[in-house]
C-alpha positions in Angstrom: 159.8 69.1 142.3 160.2 72.6 141.3 156.8 73.8 140.0 157.2 75.9 136.9 155.0 78.8 136.2 155.8 80.6 133.0 153.3 83.3 132.0 153.5 85.1 128.7 152.9 88.7 129.6 151.0 90.7 127.0 152.0 94.1 128.2 155.8 93.5 128.2 156.0 90.9 125.4 158.2 88.4 127.3 158.2 86.3 130.5 161.3 86.9 132.6 161.3 84.1 135.1 160.1 80.7 136.3 158.8 80.7 139.8 160.5 78.2 142.0 159.8 77.3 145.6 162.5 79.7 146.8 162.0 82.5 144.3 162.5 83.2 140.6 164.8 81.2 138.5 166.7 82.6 135.5 165.2 81.8 132.1 167.7 81.0 129.4 165.2 81.9 126.6 161.7 83.4 126.7 158.5 82.7 124.8 157.2 85.5 122.7 153.8 87.1 123.5 151.1 88.4 121.2 152.0 91.5 119.1 150.9 94.9 120.3 149.1 95.8 117.0 146.8 93.8 114.8 147.3 93.2 111.1 146.3 96.1 108.9 144.4 93.7 106.6 141.7 92.6 109.0 138.4 91.7 107.4 135.1 93.3 108.6 133.8 89.8 109.5 136.8 89.2 111.7 136.2 92.5 113.6 132.5 91.6 114.0 133.5 88.3 115.5 136.4 89.4 117.7 134.7 88.2 120.9 134.6 84.6 119.6 138.1 84.5 118.3 140.8 82.5 120.1 141.9 84.6 123.0 143.8 82.6 125.6 145.2 79.1 126.2 146.8 77.3 129.2 149.7 75.0 128.4 150.2 72.3 131.1 153.4 70.2 131.0 153.7 68.6 134.4 155.3 65.2 134.5 155.3 62.5 137.2 157.0 59.9 135.0 159.2 60.1 131.9 160.0 63.7 131.0 160.4 64.6 127.3 163.2 66.9 126.2 160.8 68.4 123.7 158.7 70.1 126.4 160.7 73.3 126.3 160.7 73.5 122.5 157.0 72.8 122.6 156.4 75.6 125.1 158.3 78.0 123.0 156.6 77.0 119.8 153.1 77.5 121.3 154.2 80.9 122.5 155.3 81.8 119.0 151.9 80.7 117.7 150.3 83.0 120.3 152.5 85.9 119.0 151.6 85.2 115.4 147.9 84.7 115.8 147.2 87.1 118.6 146.2 84.9 121.5 147.5 84.8 125.1 149.6 81.8 126.1 150.2 80.8 129.8 152.6 78.0 130.5 152.6 76.2 133.8 153.5 73.0 135.6 151.6 73.9 138.7 148.5 71.9 139.2 147.2 74.6 141.6 146.4 76.6 138.5 143.4 74.2 138.0 140.9 76.3 139.9 137.6 77.6 138.6 138.9 81.2 138.5 142.1 80.3 136.6 140.4 77.9 134.1 137.8 80.4 133.2 140.5 82.7 131.9 141.2 80.3 129.0 139.4 78.7 126.2 141.7 75.7 125.8 144.0 73.7 128.0 146.9 72.0 126.2 148.4 68.9 127.9 151.9 69.1 126.4 153.8 65.7 127.0 152.4 65.3 130.5 153.0 61.9 132.1 151.4 59.8 134.9 149.3 61.3 137.7 149.5 65.1 137.4 146.3 66.4 139.1 144.8 65.8 142.5 141.1 64.8 142.8 139.7 68.3 143.5 141.6 69.6 140.5 140.3 66.8 138.4 136.7 67.5 139.4 137.0 71.2 138.5 138.7 70.4 135.2 136.0 68.0 134.2 133.3 70.5 135.0 135.2 73.1 132.9 135.4 70.8 130.0 131.8 69.7 130.2 130.6 73.3 130.3 132.5 74.3 127.1 136.2 74.2 127.7 138.6 72.8 125.1 141.4 70.2 125.5 144.3 69.4 123.2 146.5 66.4 124.1 150.0 66.2 122.6 151.9 62.9 122.4 152.5 61.8 126.0 149.2 63.2 127.1 148.1 59.6 126.4 150.6 58.5 129.0 148.7 60.4 131.7 146.1 59.8 134.5 145.6 56.1 134.0 143.4 56.0 137.2 141.0 58.8 136.2 138.1 57.5 134.1 137.0 60.9 132.8 140.5 61.6 131.5 140.5 58.2 129.7 137.4 59.3 127.9 138.8 62.8 127.3 142.2 61.8 125.8 140.5 58.9 123.9 143.1 56.1 124.3 146.0 55.3 126.6 149.6 54.6 125.6 150.8 51.0 125.6 154.3 51.2 124.1 156.2 52.4 121.1 158.9 51.4 118.6 162.0 53.5 117.8 161.7 57.0 116.4 161.4 56.6 112.6 159.6 58.1 109.5 156.0 57.0 108.9 153.2 57.9 106.5 150.1 59.5 107.9 147.0 59.2 105.9 144.7 62.2 106.4 141.0 61.1 106.2 139.3 64.4 107.0 140.7 67.4 105.1 137.9 69.7 106.2 138.7 69.8 109.9 140.6 72.9 111.1 143.4 70.7 112.5 144.0 68.8 109.2 142.6 71.0 106.4 146.1 72.3 105.5 147.8 68.8 105.5 148.5 66.8 102.4 146.4 63.6 102.1 149.6 61.6 102.6 151.9 63.2 105.1 155.3 61.7 105.9 157.1 62.8 109.0 159.5 61.4 111.7 158.4 60.9 115.2 157.8 58.3 118.0 154.6 56.5 117.0 152.7 55.4 120.1 150.7 52.2 120.2 147.5 52.4 122.2 145.8 50.0 124.6 142.6 50.0 122.5 141.1 51.7 119.5 139.1 54.9 120.5 135.7 53.9 119.3 133.9 57.1 120.6 136.0 59.6 118.6 136.3 60.8 115.0 139.6 59.7 113.6 141.0 62.5 111.4 144.2 60.7 110.4 145.6 57.1 110.5 149.2 55.8 110.4 150.0 53.6 107.5 151.2 50.6 109.4 153.1 49.3 106.4 155.2 52.4 106.2 157.2 51.8 109.5 158.0 49.1 112.0 156.5 48.4 115.3 152.7 49.0 115.1 150.6 46.8 117.2 147.4 48.1 115.6 148.0 46.8 112.0 145.7 48.4 109.4 143.8 50.5 111.9 146.2 52.7 113.8 144.8 56.2 114.7 147.2 59.2 114.8 144.9 62.2 115.2 141.3 62.2 116.6 138.7 64.5 118.1 135.3 64.3 119.8 132.9 66.4 121.9 132.1 65.9 125.6 128.8 67.7 126.5 129.6 71.3 125.5 133.4 70.8 125.5 135.8 69.6 122.8 138.9 67.3 122.9 141.6 66.6 120.3 144.6 64.3 120.6 147.6 64.1 118.3 150.3 61.4 118.5 153.1 63.6 117.3 155.4 65.7 119.5 158.1 63.4 120.9 161.0 65.0 119.0 162.4 68.5 119.4 162.2 68.9 115.7 158.4 68.4 115.7 158.0 71.9 117.1 159.9 73.6 114.3 158.0 71.8 111.5 155.7 74.3 109.7 153.0 71.7 108.9 153.0 70.3 112.5 152.7 73.8 113.9 149.8 74.6 111.6 148.3 71.3 112.7 148.6 72.4 116.4 147.1 75.8 115.7 144.2 74.3 113.9 143.7 71.8 116.8 143.6 74.6 119.4 141.4 76.7 117.2 138.9 73.9 116.8 139.0 73.0 120.6 138.1 76.7 121.3 134.8 76.1 119.5 135.6 77.0 115.8 134.6 74.8 112.9 136.1 77.0 110.2 139.7 77.2 109.0 141.8 79.2 111.4 142.9 82.7 110.3 146.1 83.2 108.4 147.3 85.8 110.9 146.1 87.8 113.9 142.9 89.7 113.7 142.7 90.7 117.4 142.2 94.4 118.1 145.3 96.2 119.5 145.6 96.0 123.3 142.8 93.4 123.4 142.7 91.3 126.6 141.9 87.5 126.7 138.2 87.0 126.7 137.3 83.3 126.8 134.0 82.0 125.3 131.1 82.1 127.7 130.9 79.2 130.1 128.8 78.2 133.1 130.3 79.5 136.3 132.3 77.1 138.3 132.6 77.5 142.1 136.2 77.3 143.4 135.0 75.4 146.4 135.2 71.8 145.2 133.2 70.6 148.2 130.1 72.7 147.4 129.6 73.4 143.7 127.4 76.1 142.2 123.8 75.1 141.8 124.3 75.7 138.1 126.2 72.4 137.9 125.4 68.8 138.3 128.3 67.5 140.3 130.2 64.8 138.3 130.5 61.3 139.7 133.4 60.7 142.1 136.7 59.8 140.6 136.7 56.2 139.5 139.8 54.1 140.2 140.3 51.7 137.3 142.7 48.9 137.6 144.9 49.3 134.5 148.1 47.6 133.8 151.1 50.1 133.6 152.3 51.0 130.1 154.2 48.2 128.5 157.6 48.3 126.8 159.7 51.2 125.9 162.3 52.8 128.2 161.2 56.2 126.9 157.8 57.7 126.2 
């Protein structure tokens, strides 16, 4: 498999190539980078809090199972959000990026339609440590169809995929309109997507929005079907959203604002995200402070309590549905 590494370069404004095993591959379209100058209408409070603002995210879209066509539109859309709101966006499908050094460059890792087993055990261990020490996670759609044999990831994502009906419109009922990921959404939000069913209800999370199971066909969670949820893991944060199967998802203004709010919250903010960039000109990504992680996975820093070894859980494979 060609491992994609697509980095949005702040200094030039555009990435120019994917790195393949034999060299760079041409890119048919690039993701925009953050603007060179900040908005002239920055507030004094924004400037005072510039070090805590969203600075950098890693978008991970590796697949070992079904591959969504919406991955590329999703990558581009997240890049545009970075341009608009002044944060760095790195896009990769290379699991080797999950080192202590690389993870500490970012505040949030977005799993964009990942599928099946995408990280090796040493990478899993470092990612878990990074999350528990203050990192943020946002899972989009098929992130729930990922890492069935890794118990920590099951806790992180909240619930695993079990199947889905056809793509169709459905009504989403927003229960928390104070959360940064949902504050801008209408109380009743109708949109078209592929609505996953889940193996079980995520009891350990706060559900921000539910699907109205009478508004579409195919739910196996009648009357209690979560669509967006979030929770904290030690010092870290995690949010999952069921949307993102269709290409059109990543051109919908409300869905994009939802993703921005999700990333903003996962980075450690409980307030509504800014309307536009407040980052100083020529600012560099500066993730929120975290405990140091040793790149050597066999001997971790003494500042950490090593997590338990990876637990192999016997789970049945996802049921039904030729697509994810």
